[in-house]
BAGU-960132 format. One record per residue: residue in one letter; residue number from 1; x, y, z of N, C-alpha, C in turn. Coordinates in Angstrom, 1 decimal. Layout:
N
   resn   resi     n.xx     n.yy     n.zz    ca.xx    ca.yy    ca.zz     c.xx     c.yy     c.zz
      A    NUM        X        Y        Z        X        Y        Z        X        Y        Z
...
This chain:
231
   resn   resi     n.xx     n.yy     n.zz    ca.xx    ca.yy    ca.zz     c.xx     c.yy     c.zz
      M      1      0.8     -1.2      0.0      0.0      0.0      0.0      0.9      1.3      0.0
      E      2      0.5      2.2     -0.8      1.2      3.5     -0.9      0.4      4.6     -0.3
      F      3      1.0      5.7      0.2      0.3      6.8      0.8      0.8      8.1      0.1
      G      4     -0.1      9.1      0.0      0.2     10.4     -0.5     -0.6     11.4      0.3
      F      5     -0.2     12.7      0.1     -0.9     13.8      0.7     -1.2     14.9     -0.4
      T      6     -2.2     15.7     -0.2     -2.5     16.8     -1.0     -2.7     18.0     -0.1
      L      7     -2.0     19.1     -0.4     -2.1     20.3      0.4     -2.7     21.4     -0.4
      K      8     -3.6     22.2      0.3     -4.0     23.5     -0.3     -2.8     24.5      0.1
      P      9     -2.1     25.0     -0.8     -0.9     25.8     -0.5     -1.2     27.2      0.1
      D     10     -1.9     27.1      1.3     -2.1     28.4      2.1     -1.3     28.4      3.3
      H     11     -0.4     27.4      3.5      0.5     27.4      4.6      1.7     28.4      4.3
      T     12      2.5     28.6      5.3      3.7     29.4      5.0      4.6     28.4      4.2
      V     13      5.6     29.0      3.5      6.5     28.3      2.7      7.3     27.3      3.6
      E     14      7.7     27.8      4.7      8.5     26.9      5.7      7.7     25.7      6.1
      R     15      6.4     25.9      6.4      5.5     24.9      6.8      5.3     23.8      5.7
      T     16      5.1     24.3      4.5      5.0     23.4      3.4      6.2     22.5      3.2
      I     17      7.4     23.0      3.3      8.6     22.3      3.2      8.7     21.3      4.4
      A     18      8.4     21.7      5.6      8.4     20.8      6.7      7.5     19.7      6.6
      I     19      6.3     19.9      6.2      5.3     18.8      6.0      5.8     17.8      5.0
      T     20      6.4     18.3      3.9      6.9     17.5      2.8      8.0     16.6      3.3
      K     21      8.9     17.2      4.0     10.1     16.4      4.6      9.6     15.4      5.6
      Q     22      8.6     15.7      6.4      8.1     14.8      7.4      7.4     13.6      6.7
      A     23      6.6     13.9      5.6      5.9     12.9      4.9      6.9     11.9      4.3
      E     24      8.0     12.4      3.6      8.9     11.5      3.0      9.6     10.6      4.1
      A     25      9.9     11.2      5.2     10.6     10.5      6.3      9.6      9.4      6.9
      A     26      8.3      9.6      6.8      7.3      8.7      7.3      7.0      7.6      6.2
      G     27      7.6      7.7      5.0      7.4      6.7      4.0      6.3      7.0      3.0
      F     28      5.8      8.2      2.9      4.8      8.6      1.9      5.5      8.6      0.5
      T     29      4.7      8.2     -0.5      5.2      8.1     -1.8      4.9      9.3     -2.7
      Y     30      3.8     10.0     -2.4      3.3     11.1     -3.2      3.0     12.3     -2.4
      G     31      3.3     13.5     -3.0      2.9     14.8     -2.4      2.5     15.7     -3.5
      W     32      1.2     16.2     -3.4      0.6     17.0     -4.4      0.1     18.4     -3.8
      L     33      0.0     19.3     -4.7     -0.5     20.6     -4.3     -1.7     21.0     -5.2
      F     34     -2.8     21.6     -4.5     -3.9     22.2     -5.3     -3.3     23.3     -6.1
      D     35     -3.8     23.5     -7.3     -3.3     24.5     -8.2     -4.4     25.5     -8.6
      S     36     -4.4     26.6     -7.8     -5.4     27.7     -8.1     -4.7     29.0     -7.9
      H     37     -4.3     29.7     -8.9     -3.4     30.9     -8.8     -4.1     32.1     -8.1
      V     38     -5.4     32.1     -8.1     -6.1     33.2     -7.5     -6.5     32.9     -6.0
      L     39     -6.4     31.7     -5.6     -6.8     31.4     -4.2     -5.6     31.1     -3.3
      W     40     -4.6     30.4     -3.8     -3.5     30.0     -2.9     -2.1     30.4     -3.5
      K     41     -1.1     30.1     -2.8      0.3     30.4     -3.3      0.5     29.7     -4.6
      E     42      1.5     30.3     -5.4      1.9     29.7     -6.7      2.5     28.3     -6.5
      V     43      2.1     27.3     -7.2      2.5     26.0     -6.9      3.9     25.7     -7.4
      Y     44      4.3     26.3     -8.6      5.6     25.9     -9.2      6.8     26.2     -8.3
      P     45      6.9     27.4     -7.7      8.0     27.7     -6.8      8.0     26.7     -5.6
      L     46      6.8     26.4     -5.1      6.6     25.5     -4.0      7.1     24.1     -4.4
      L     47      6.7     23.6     -5.6      7.1     22.3     -6.0      8.7     22.3     -6.2
      T     48      9.3     23.4     -6.6     10.7     23.4     -6.7     11.4     23.2     -5.4
      L     49     10.9     23.9     -4.3     11.4     23.8     -3.0     11.1     22.4     -2.4
      M     50     10.0     21.8     -2.7      9.7     20.5     -2.2     10.6     19.5     -2.9
      A     51     10.9     19.7     -4.2     11.8     18.7     -4.9     13.2     18.8     -4.3
      L     52     13.7     20.0     -4.0     15.0     20.2     -3.5     15.2     19.7     -2.0
      N     53     14.1     19.5     -1.3     14.1     19.1      0.1     13.7     17.6      0.2
      T     54     13.6     16.9     -0.9     13.3     15.5     -0.9     14.2     14.7     -1.9
      T     55     14.2     13.4     -1.8     15.0     12.6     -2.7     14.2     11.5     -3.3
      R     56     13.1     11.1     -2.8     12.4      9.9     -3.3     10.9     10.2     -3.7
      M     57     10.2     11.0     -3.0      8.8     11.2     -3.1      8.4     11.8     -4.5
      R     58      7.4     11.3     -5.1      6.9     11.9     -6.4      6.0     13.1     -6.0
      L     59      6.1     14.2     -6.8      5.5     15.4     -6.5      4.7     15.9     -7.8
      G     60      3.7     16.8     -7.5      3.0     17.3     -8.7      1.8     18.1     -8.3
      T     61      0.9     18.5     -9.3     -0.3     19.3     -9.1     -1.5     18.4     -9.1
      C     62     -2.5     18.8     -8.3     -3.7     18.1     -8.1     -4.9     19.1     -7.9
      V     63     -5.4     19.6     -9.0     -5.0     19.4    -10.4     -4.8     20.8    -11.1
      T     64     -4.2     20.7    -12.3     -4.0     21.9    -13.1     -5.1     22.0    -14.1
      N     65     -5.6     23.2    -14.3     -6.7     23.5    -15.2     -6.1     24.0    -16.5
      P     66     -6.2     23.3    -17.6     -5.6     23.8    -18.9     -6.2     25.1    -19.4
      A     67     -7.4     25.4    -18.9     -8.0     26.7    -19.3     -7.5     27.9    -18.5
      T     68     -6.8     27.6    -17.4     -6.2     28.6    -16.6     -4.7     28.8    -16.9
      R     69     -4.1     27.6    -17.1     -2.6     27.6    -17.5     -2.5     27.1    -18.9
      E     70     -1.9     27.9    -19.8     -1.7     27.5    -21.2     -0.9     26.2    -21.2
      P     71     -1.3     25.2    -21.9     -0.7     23.9    -21.9      0.8     23.8    -22.2
      T     72      1.2     24.6    -23.2      2.6     24.5    -23.6      3.5     25.2    -22.5
      V     73      3.0     26.2    -21.9      3.7     26.8    -20.8      3.8     25.8    -19.6
      T     74      2.7     25.2    -19.3      2.7     24.1    -18.3      3.7     23.0    -18.6
      A     75      3.7     22.6    -19.8      4.7     21.5    -20.2      6.1     22.0    -20.0
      S     76      6.4     23.2    -20.3      7.8     23.7    -20.1      8.1     23.8    -18.6
      A     77      7.2     24.3    -17.8      7.4     24.3    -16.4      7.6     23.0    -15.8
      L     78      6.8     22.0    -16.2      6.9     20.6    -15.6      8.2     19.9    -16.1
      A     79      8.6     20.2    -17.3      9.8     19.6    -17.8     11.0     20.1    -17.0
      T     80     11.0     21.4    -16.7     12.1     21.9    -15.9     12.0     21.4    -14.5
      L     81     10.8     21.3    -13.9     10.7     20.7    -12.5     11.1     19.2    -12.5
      D     82     10.8     18.5    -13.6     11.2     17.1    -13.7     12.7     17.0    -13.7
      E     83     13.4     18.0    -14.3     14.9     18.0    -14.3     15.4     18.2    -12.9
      I     84     14.8     19.2    -12.3     15.2     19.6    -10.9     15.0     18.4     -9.9
      S     85     13.9     17.7    -10.1     13.6     16.6     -9.2     14.2     15.2     -9.6
      S     86     15.0     15.2    -10.7     15.5     13.9    -11.2     14.4     13.0    -11.6
      G     87     13.4     13.5    -12.3     12.3     12.6    -12.8     11.2     12.3    -11.9
      R     88     10.9     13.1    -10.8      9.9     12.7     -9.8      8.7     13.6     -9.9
      M     89      8.5     14.3    -11.0      7.3     15.2    -11.1      6.2     14.6    -11.9
      D     90      4.9     14.8    -11.4      3.7     14.4    -12.1      2.8     15.6    -12.4
      L     91      2.0     15.5    -13.4      1.0     16.6    -13.7     -0.4     16.0    -13.6
      G     92     -1.2     16.5    -12.7     -2.6     16.1    -12.7     -3.4     17.2    -13.4
      I     93     -4.2     16.8    -14.4     -5.0     17.7    -15.2     -6.5     17.5    -14.9
      G     94     -7.2     18.5    -14.7     -8.7     18.4    -14.4     -9.3     19.8    -14.5
      R     95    -10.7     19.8    -14.2    -11.4     21.0    -14.4    -11.0     22.0    -13.3
      G     96    -11.1     21.6    -12.0    -10.6     22.5    -11.0    -11.0     23.9    -11.2
      D     97    -12.4     24.2    -11.2    -12.9     25.5    -11.7    -12.9     26.6    -10.7
      S     98    -12.3     26.4     -9.5    -12.4     27.5     -8.5    -11.9     28.8     -9.0
      A     99    -10.7     28.7     -9.6    -10.0     29.9    -10.2    -10.9     30.6    -11.2
      R    100    -11.5     29.7    -12.1    -12.4     30.2    -13.2    -13.6     31.0    -12.6
      R    101    -14.2     30.4    -11.5    -15.4     31.0    -10.9    -15.0     32.4    -10.3
      V    102    -13.9     32.4     -9.6    -13.4     33.6     -8.9    -13.2     34.7    -10.0
      L    103    -12.7     34.3    -11.1    -12.4     35.3    -12.2    -13.7     35.6    -13.0
      G    104    -14.8     35.0    -12.7    -16.1     35.3    -13.4    -16.1     34.7    -14.7
      K    105    -15.4     33.6    -14.9    -15.3     32.9    -16.2    -16.1     31.6    -16.2
      P    106    -16.6     31.1    -17.3    -17.4     29.8    -17.3    -16.5     28.6    -17.0
      P    107    -17.1     27.5    -16.6    -16.3     26.3    -16.3    -15.6     25.8    -17.6
      T    108    -14.5     25.0    -17.3    -13.8     24.4    -18.4    -14.6     23.3    -19.1
      T    109    -14.5     23.2    -20.4    -15.3     22.2    -21.1    -14.4     20.9    -21.2
      M    110    -15.1     19.8    -21.4    -14.4     18.5    -21.6    -13.5     18.6    -22.9
      R    111    -13.9     19.4    -23.9    -13.1     19.5    -25.1    -11.8     20.1    -24.8
      T    112    -11.8     21.1    -23.9    -10.5     21.8    -23.5     -9.6     20.8    -22.8
      L    113    -10.2     20.0    -21.9     -9.4     19.0    -21.2     -8.8     18.0    -22.2
      E    114     -9.6     17.5    -23.1     -9.1     16.5    -24.1     -8.0     17.1    -25.0
      E    115     -8.1     18.4    -25.4     -7.1     19.0    -26.2     -5.8     19.1    -25.4
      A    116     -5.9     19.4    -24.1     -4.6     19.5    -23.3     -4.0     18.1    -23.1
      I    117     -4.8     17.1    -22.9     -4.3     15.8    -22.7     -3.6     15.2    -23.9
      N    118     -4.2     15.6    -25.1     -3.7     15.1    -26.4     -2.8     16.1    -27.1
      L    119     -2.2     17.0    -26.4     -1.3     18.0    -27.0     -0.3     17.3    -27.8
      S    120     -0.2     17.7    -29.1      0.7     17.1    -30.0      2.2     17.3    -29.7
      P    121      3.0     16.3    -29.7      4.4     16.4    -29.5      5.1     17.5    -30.4
      A    122      4.4     17.6    -31.6      5.0     18.6    -32.6      4.9     20.0    -32.0
      E    123      4.1     20.3    -31.0      4.0     21.6    -30.5      5.0     21.9    -29.4
      L    124      5.8     20.9    -29.1      6.8     21.1    -28.1      8.2     21.3    -28.7
      S    125      9.1     22.0    -28.0     10.4     22.3    -28.5     11.2     21.0    -28.5
      G    126     12.4     21.0    -29.2     13.2     19.8    -29.2     13.6     19.4    -27.8
      G    127     14.0     20.3    -27.0     14.5     20.0    -25.6     13.3     19.5    -24.8
      M    128     12.1     20.1    -24.9     11.0     19.6    -24.2     10.6     18.2    -24.6
      K    129     10.7     17.9    -25.9     10.4     16.5    -26.3     11.4     15.5    -25.7
      R    130     12.7     15.9    -25.6     13.7     15.0    -25.0     13.3     14.7    -23.5
      R    131     13.0     15.8    -22.8     12.7     15.7    -21.4     11.4     14.9    -21.2
      A    132     10.4     15.1    -22.0      9.2     14.3    -21.9      9.4     12.8    -22.1
      A    133     10.2     12.5    -23.1     10.6     11.1    -23.4     11.3     10.5    -22.2
      L    134     12.2     11.3    -21.7     13.0     10.8    -20.5     12.1     10.6    -19.3
      A    135     11.1     11.5    -19.1     10.2     11.4    -18.0      9.3     10.1    -18.1
      R    136      8.9      9.8    -19.4      8.2      8.5    -19.6      9.0      7.3    -19.3
      S    137     10.3      7.4    -19.6     11.2      6.2    -19.3     11.3      6.1    -17.8
      L    138     11.5      7.2    -17.1     11.7      7.1    -15.7     10.5      6.5    -14.9
      A    139      9.3      6.7    -15.5      8.1      6.1    -14.9      8.2      4.6    -14.7
      L    140      9.1      4.0    -15.5      9.2      2.5    -15.4     10.3      2.1    -14.4
      D    141     10.9      3.1    -13.7     12.0      2.9    -12.7     13.1      2.0    -13.3
      P    142     13.7      2.5    -14.4     14.7      1.7    -15.0     16.0      1.7    -14.3
      K    143     16.8      0.6    -14.5     18.2      0.6    -13.9     19.2      1.0    -15.0
      L    144     18.7      0.9    -16.3     19.6      1.2    -17.4     18.8      2.0    -18.5
      I    145     19.4      3.1    -19.0     18.7      3.8    -20.1     19.7      4.0    -21.2
      V    146     19.3      3.7    -22.4     20.1      3.8    -23.6     19.7      5.1    -24.4
      Y    147     20.6      6.0    -24.6     20.3      7.3    -25.3     20.9      7.2    -26.7
      D    148     20.1      7.5    -27.7     20.6      7.5    -29.1     20.7      9.0    -29.6
      E    149     21.9      9.6    -29.6     22.1     10.9    -30.0     21.1     11.9    -29.3
      P    150     21.2     12.0    -28.0     20.2     12.8    -27.3     20.3     14.3    -27.5
      T    151     21.4     14.8    -28.0     21.5     16.2    -28.2     21.5     16.6    -29.7
      A    152     21.3     15.6    -30.6     21.3     15.9    -32.0     20.2     16.9    -32.3
      G    153     20.5     18.0    -33.1     19.6     19.0    -33.5     19.2     20.0    -32.5
      L    154     19.8     20.0    -31.3     19.6     20.9    -30.2     20.6     22.0    -30.2
      D    155     20.2     23.2    -29.8     21.2     24.3    -29.6     22.1     24.0    -28.5
      P    156     23.3     24.6    -28.4     24.3     24.2    -27.4     23.8     24.4    -25.9
      I    157     23.0     25.4    -25.7     22.4     25.6    -24.3     21.5     24.5    -23.9
      T    158     20.6     24.1    -24.8     19.6     23.0    -24.5     20.4     21.7    -24.4
      G    159     21.4     21.5    -25.3     22.2     20.3    -25.2     22.9     20.2    -23.9
      D    160     23.4     21.3    -23.4     24.0     21.2    -22.0     23.0     20.9    -21.0
      E    161     21.8     21.4    -21.1     20.7     21.0    -20.1     20.4     19.6    -20.1
      I    162     20.4     19.0    -21.3     20.1     17.5    -21.4     21.3     16.7    -20.8
      G    163     22.5     17.2    -21.1     23.6     16.5    -20.5     23.6     16.6    -19.0
      R    164     23.3     17.7    -18.4     23.2     17.8    -16.9     22.1     17.0    -16.4
      L    165     21.0     16.8    -17.1     19.9     16.0    -16.7     20.3     14.5    -16.7
      I    166     21.0     14.1    -17.7     21.5     12.7    -17.8     22.4     12.4    -16.6
      R    167     23.3     13.3    -16.4     24.3     13.2    -15.3     23.6     13.2    -13.9
      S    168     22.6     14.0    -13.8     21.9     14.1    -12.5     21.2     12.7    -12.2
      L    169     20.6     12.1    -13.3     20.0     10.8    -13.1     21.0      9.7    -12.7
      Q    170     22.2      9.8    -13.3     23.2      8.9    -12.9     23.6      9.0    -11.5
      L    171     23.8     10.2    -11.0     24.3     10.5     -9.7     23.3     10.3     -8.6
      N    172     22.0     10.8     -8.9     21.0     10.9     -7.8     20.1      9.6     -7.8
      L    173     19.9      9.0     -8.9     19.0      7.8     -9.0     19.8      6.5     -9.2
      G    174     21.1      6.6     -9.5     21.9      5.4     -9.8     21.5      4.7    -11.1
      V    175     21.0      5.5    -12.0     20.7      4.9    -13.3     21.9      4.8    -14.2
      T    176     22.2      3.6    -14.7     23.3      3.4    -15.7     22.9      4.0    -17.0
      S    177     23.8      4.7    -17.7     23.5      5.3    -19.0     24.5      4.8    -20.0
      I    178     23.9      4.4    -21.2     24.7      4.1    -22.4     24.3      5.1    -23.4
      V    179     25.2      6.0    -23.7     24.9      7.2    -24.6     25.6      7.0    -25.9
      V    180     24.9      6.9    -27.0     25.4      6.8    -28.3     25.4      8.3    -28.9
      T    181     26.6      8.8    -29.1     26.7     10.2    -29.5     28.0     10.5    -30.3
      H    182     27.9     11.6    -31.1     29.1     12.2    -31.7     29.5     13.5    -31.0
      D    183     28.7     13.9    -30.0     28.8     15.1    -29.3     29.9     15.0    -28.2
      L    184     31.1     15.6    -28.5     32.2     15.5    -27.5     31.9     16.2    -26.2
      R    185     31.2     17.4    -26.3     30.8     18.1    -25.1     29.9     17.2    -24.2
      L    186     28.9     16.6    -24.8     28.1     15.7    -24.0     28.9     14.6    -23.4
      T    187     29.8     14.0    -24.2     30.6     12.9    -23.7     31.4     13.3    -22.5
      E    188     32.0     14.5    -22.5     32.7     15.0    -21.3     31.8     15.1    -20.1
      Q    189     30.5     15.5    -20.3     29.6     15.8    -19.3     29.2     14.5    -18.6
      V    190     28.9     13.4    -19.3     28.2     12.3    -18.8     29.1     11.0    -18.7
      A    191     30.2     10.9    -19.4     30.9      9.6    -19.6     31.9      9.3    -18.5
      D    192     31.7      8.1    -17.9     32.8      7.6    -17.0     33.8      6.8    -17.8
      R    193     33.2      6.1    -18.9     34.1      5.4    -19.8     33.6      5.7    -21.2
      V    194     34.6      5.8    -22.1     34.3      6.1    -23.5     34.7      4.9    -24.4
      A    195     33.8      4.4    -25.2     34.1      3.4    -26.2     33.9      4.0    -27.6
      L    196     34.9      3.9    -28.4     34.9      4.4    -29.8     34.7      3.2    -30.7
      L    197     33.6      3.2    -31.5     33.3      2.1    -32.4     33.8      2.5    -33.8
      Y    198     34.5      1.6    -34.5     34.9      1.8    -35.8     34.9      0.5    -36.6
      E    199     34.1      0.5    -37.7     33.9     -0.6    -38.6     33.5     -1.9    -37.8
      G    200     32.5     -1.6    -36.8     32.0     -2.7    -36.1     32.8     -3.3    -34.9
      T    201     33.9     -2.6    -34.6     34.7     -3.1    -33.5     35.0     -1.9    -32.6
      I    202     35.4     -2.2    -31.3     35.8     -1.2    -30.4     37.2     -0.8    -30.6
      A    203     37.4      0.4    -31.2     38.7      0.9    -31.5     39.4      1.5    -30.3
      F    204     38.6      2.0    -29.3     39.2      2.5    -28.1     38.3      2.3    -26.9
      L    205     38.8      2.1    -25.7     38.0      2.0    -24.5     38.8      2.6    -23.3
      G    206     38.2      3.6    -22.7     38.9      4.2    -21.6     38.2      5.4    -21.0
      T    207     38.8      6.2    -20.2     38.2      7.4    -19.7     38.2      8.5    -20.7
      Y    208     37.5      9.6    -20.5     37.4     10.7    -21.4     38.8     11.3    -21.5
      K    209     39.5     11.5    -20.4     40.9     12.0    -20.5     41.8     11.1    -21.3
      E    210     41.7      9.8    -21.0     42.5      8.9    -21.8     42.2      8.9    -23.3
      F    211     41.0      9.2    -23.6     40.5      9.3    -25.0     41.3     10.4    -25.7
      W    212     41.3     11.5    -25.0     42.0     12.7    -25.6     43.5     12.5    -25.7
      Q    213     44.1     11.7    -24.8     45.5     11.6    -24.8     46.0     10.3    -25.6
      S    214     45.0      9.5    -26.1     45.4      8.3    -26.7     46.1      8.5    -28.0
      P    215     47.1      7.7    -28.3     47.8      7.7    -29.6     47.0      6.9    -30.7
      N    216     45.9      6.3    -30.3     45.1      5.5    -31.2     44.7      6.2    -32.4
      Q    217     45.0      5.7    -33.6     44.8      6.3    -34.9     43.4      6.8    -35.1
      E    218     42.4      5.9    -34.8     41.0      6.2    -35.0     40.5      7.2    -34.0
      A    219     41.1      7.2    -32.8     40.7      8.3    -31.9     41.2      9.6    -32.3
      R    220     42.4      9.6    -32.9     43.0     10.9    -33.4     42.1     11.4    -34.5
      R    221     41.7     10.5    -35.4     40.9     11.0    -36.6     39.6     11.6    -36.1
      F    222     39.0     10.9    -35.1     37.7     11.3    -34.6     37.8     12.7    -34.0
      L    223     38.8     12.8    -33.1     38.9     14.1    -32.3     39.3     15.3    -33.2
      H    224     40.0     15.0    -34.3     40.5     16.1    -35.2     39.7     16.2    -36.4
      K    225     38.6     15.4    -36.5     37.6     15.5    -37.6     38.3     15.3    -39.0
      E    226     39.2     14.3    -39.1     39.8     14.1    -40.3     38.9     13.3    -41.2
      D    227     39.3     13.0    -42.4     38.5     12.2    -43.3     38.3     10.8    -42.8
      N    228     37.2     10.2    -43.1     36.9      8.8    -42.7     36.8      8.7    -41.2
      A    229     36.4      9.8    -40.5     36.3      9.7    -39.0     35.3      8.6    -38.7
      P    230     35.6      7.8    -37.7     34.7      6.7    -37.3     33.4      7.3    -36.7
      G    231     32.3      6.6    -36.8     31.1      7.0    -36.1     30.6      6.0    -35.2
């Protein structure tokens, strides 16, 4: 049996953090916050603090109204929170019309809820898509994750964010990572060991520092981007 709690965020910030820490220490699995921006404190800063003060408990909203919070903005916020929490963030979506009533607006329709739930991945940025895919993988509590060119097509800043997320999962959750990449910056961020494949065989195996210092011909070609560089 698993236990969780849901808070109306009208406590002090310090009290919310204290309750969250006490719940995790007592073995609770879930901690959620009501999401109504006109009635209670803003949930996303609180969820950030809850994530930073816990290591195991899953956190999230109960519930977010997609007519109150624009879905792509919510997706971006949750993707960032998921990175901060090392994959422990959940999003509850529902009508939750208290904020709508206070604002004098009509209740949310089922059509609006369905559109938010079925938000097309094409509407998300490249970095958000990678984070969303990783969040889905973490829901299975994996011991090993294989990444296939996780930074391909991303700008350098977003690529660095993905690298930090992968490294955080390795260090905080003990997830083993196998990363297939041509991105040397990412390799430096996440690799404990580097294996260079060339024509179906391992041409080099060692640490990242050893990789750079290796006299291995194929390693030199790869690092200096000469012709016929191995992939």
